[in-house]
N, C-alpha and C positions, 0 to 999 in steps of 0.2 A: 066177849072177845071174838067169837066167830062172826057176829054181826058186823063188828068193826072191820075185820079182815074182808068180809064180803063187800062191804061198802067201799073200801079202798080199791078192791079189784074192779068193781063196777065203774068207779070214777076213772081209773087208769084206762080201761077199755074205751070209755067215752072220749077221753082226751086223745087217745091214739086215733080213733075214728075221725074226730073233728080235725086233727092236723093232717090226716091223709086226704081229706077232701078240700083242704086249703081255703076255708072261708075267710081267713085273715090275709090272704095274698093281696099285695098292694101294687102288683105289676102284672102285665100279661104273661101267659105261659112262654117258656123258652122254645125256640125253634131249633131243629136239627136238620142241617142240609148236608146231604152226602151224594157222592157219585161213586157207585160201587161201594168199596169199603173205606173210601177216603172222605173224611169230614171236611166240609168247606167252611172256613171261618166266616161268621155272619155278624154284622154290626146291628145293634138294636137302636132304633130311632125313637122318635117321640111316641107317646102313648097316653091314653086315658083309661083309668081302671077304677071300678067301684068294688072295694072289699066289704066285708061284713061290718066293720067298724070305722073304716076310713076309705077315702077315695080321692081321686084328683087326676090332674094331667101333668105330665112331665114333658117339657120341650127340650129336645137335644139340639144343640146348636151346630148344625152343619151348613156349609154354604150351599150344598146341593145334594141330591141323591148320590151322584157320582163321588162327591167328597166323603159322604157317609160310608160308602162301600170301600173307599180308598184307605180305610184303616188297615186293611189286610191286602197282601199280594193276591192277584187273581189266581185261581186254581185252574190248572191246565186240564182240559177235557177234549175229547174227540168230537168231530162233527156229528150231530144228531144223537149224542149220548143222553141218556135219561138222568135227570137230577131229581133225587128224592127229597121232598120237603115235608117234615112232620113236626107236630107240636106236642108239648106235654099234655095239652088238653085240646080235643078236637074243636076247631072253630066252626061257627055257623056258616061263614062265608070267607072266601079269600080272593083278593084282587092281586094280580101280578102284572108287572110291566118290565120291559127290557129297554135299557138305554145303551146307545152306542154314541158316545160323546155326550156333551151337555144338553144338546137340543133335540135329540132324536129318540123320543120315547114311543114304545109300541106295546100295546096290550098283548099279553101272552096267555095261553090256556094253562090253567092249573087243574089237572085232571088226575084222579086217583093218586093224589099226593105227589104228582110228578110234573116236571117241566122238561121240555126237550131242548137241548142246546141247538143253536143255529147250525146250519150246514156250512156257512161261510166263515172263514178264518177271521179272527179279530178278538178284541177285548170287549166284553159285554158286562153291564151292571144290571142286576135284577133287584127290583124293589117289590117287596111283598107287604101287603096290608091285610091283616087278619082281624075278623070281627067275632066277638063272643057276646053273650048276654051281658057280661060285666063291663065290656068296653072293647077297645081295639089296640093294636100294636103294629108298629112298622119295623121292617127288617131289610137289610141290604147285603148283597154279596156280589163278588165279581168272578167272572170266568174268562179264561183265554182259550179260545177254540184254535187248536193247532192241527 
């Protein structure tokens, strides 16, 4: 009886560990974007991900990056304010760009999990593409600098 109980406990511990490291995950980690204590709503775009037993790509149908971010109202920020961008799992690399209108994309620096809002007033859309060993994911959000 003690052997059976010990075996059940060992299996339970292994199961907990396996689900904590998420090898069965079929989509990229979630992103959390904040300015101070305020959460900025973020749309998830297309991604490719390889889990332990399954993998594949999901194409989200948006007309543009601006339309993707348009799922949510822009979050109001101050000029030059720091925007914190963190992921459930640290990515290997992150590419970030800022859009003002449909045609004007500009690469922005993502440093120490931060993006700095522009000094000029206006509505800006940010597109983040993060890369992990298992794949990549894209995310978009919008800010209004006032």
